[in-house]
C-alpha positions in Angstrom: 2.9 17.4 1.8 5.5 17.0 4.2 3.2 17.4 7.4 0.8 14.7 5.9 4.0 12.4 5.4 4.8 13.0 9.0 1.4 12.2 10.0 0.9 8.9 8.4 5.0 7.8 9.7 3.2 8.7 12.8 0.5 6.3 12.5 2.4 3.8 11.3 4.9 3.7 14.0 1.4 3.6 16.1 1.2 0.0 14.8 -1.1 -0.1 11.5 -0.2 -2.8 10.2 -0.6 -6.3 11.9 -1.3 -8.6 9.5 1.8 -8.8 7.1 4.5 -12.0 7.2 6.6 -9.7 8.9 4.4 -8.4 12.2 2.9 -12.4 12.4 6.7 -13.9 12.9 7.6 -14.6 16.1 10.9 -13.8 15.5 9.9 -10.4 14.5 7.0 -8.0 15.8 4.8 -5.6 14.6 7.0 -2.4 15.1 9.8 -4.1 13.0 6.9 -4.4 10.6 5.8 -0.9 10.8 9.5 0.3 10.4 9.7 -1.8 7.7 6.7 -0.2 6.2 8.2 3.5 6.7 11.4 2.6 5.1 9.6 0.9 2.2 7.4 4.2 1.9 10.4 6.5 2.2 12.3 4.7 -0.3 9.4 4.9 -2.7 8.5 8.5 -2.2 12.0 9.2 -3.3 11.8 6.9 -6.2 8.5 9.3 -7.2 5.8 7.5 -5.7 2.5 9.4 -5.0 0.6 9.9 -2.1 -3.2 10.4 -1.3 -5.2 11.0 2.0 -8.1 10.2 2.5 -10.2 12.9 4.5 -13.3 12.5 7.2 -14.7 15.4 8.8 -11.5 17.7 7.7 -8.9 15.2 9.2 -6.9 12.8 7.4 -7.9 9.4 8.1 -6.0 7.2 6.0 -3.5 7.2 3.1 -2.8 5.1 -0.2 0.3 4.9 -2.6 0.8 4.4 -6.1 3.6 5.0 -8.8 3.7 4.3 -12.3 5.3 1.8 -14.0 5.8 1.3 -17.8 3.3 0.0 -20.8 0.5 3.0 -19.3 0.0 1.0 -16.0 -0.2 2.3 -12.2 0.9 0.4 -9.3 -1.5 1.2 -6.2 0.8 -0.8 -3.6 0.0 0.5 -0.5 -2.8 1.9 1.7 -4.1 1.6 5.2 -6.6 3.1 7.6 -5.3 4.9 10.4 -5.8 3.3 13.8 -8.2 5.5 15.2 -10.9 5.3 12.2 -10.7 1.8 11.6 -14.0 0.7 13.3 -15.4 3.6 11.2 -16.2 1.6 8.0 -14.8 3.9 5.7 -12.2 1.4 4.8 -13.9 0.1 1.1 -15.1 4.1 0.3 -11.3 5.1 0.7 -10.4 2.1 -1.2 -13.1 3.0 -3.8 -12.3 6.7 -4.0 -8.4 6.3 -4.5 -8.9 3.7 -7.1 -11.3 6.0 -8.9 -9.1 9.2 -8.3 -5.9 7.2 -9.5 -7.4 6.3 -12.8 -8.7 9.6 -13.3 -5.4 10.8 -12.5 -3.0 8.4 -14.7 -5.4 6.9 -17.0 -4.3 3.4 -18.3 -4.5 0.0 -16.5 -4.4 0.0 -12.8 -3.0 -3.1 -10.8 -3.0 -3.7 -7.0 -1.8 -6.9 -4.8 -3.1 -8.2 -1.5 -0.7 -10.2 0.9 -2.8 -13.8 0.9 -3.3 -12.9 4.9 -4.8 -9.6 4.7 -8.3 -10.2 4.1 -9.5 -7.1 5.0 -7.9 -5.6 2.5 -8.7 -7.8 -0.1 -12.8 -7.4 0.8 -11.9 -3.5 -0.3 -10.1 -4.1 -3.6 -13.2 -6.5 -4.5 -15.5 -4.0 -3.3 -13.6 -1.1 -5.2 -14.1 -3.1 -8.6 -10.6 -4.6 -8.6 -11.1 -8.0 -10.2 -8.8 -11.1 -8.8 -6.4 -12.3 -11.0 -4.4 -14.6 -9.0 -3.1 -15.2 -5.2 0.8 -15.7 -4.5 1.5 -16.6 -0.9 4.8 -15.1 0.0 6.9 -17.0 3.2 9.9 -16.0 5.2 13.2 -17.8 5.4 15.0 -18.3 8.8 18.4 -18.7 8.5 20.1 -20.9 11.7 
């Protein structure tokens, strides 16, 4: 499993995440944003989060991370498609499969969140069967 995690970190370091508020902020960069994701994932794995990997033609092309919350709820909180596969049209099927896999493993309620500026992720979640119950914008405050 650690080989899969190390591969995931290498893929993230290549610049997978480009639409979040850190990557888009001119005071930061895509590199800093992706390092932030790696550190967040490491913290969550230490706390017991689970990793799913998407496989296409015997190669890992995506990941999804989830964790158990209280009240029989599972939180699918992060996922991504590796750069070399982003034009293959695999994001929607991967999101659907991961959603169904998590639901079958964990039972109960499955929730997720999408950043308002991540249109592609929103489309994938809707196609996978998520019901959108609200939108929250998150901003960065720079101290001078």
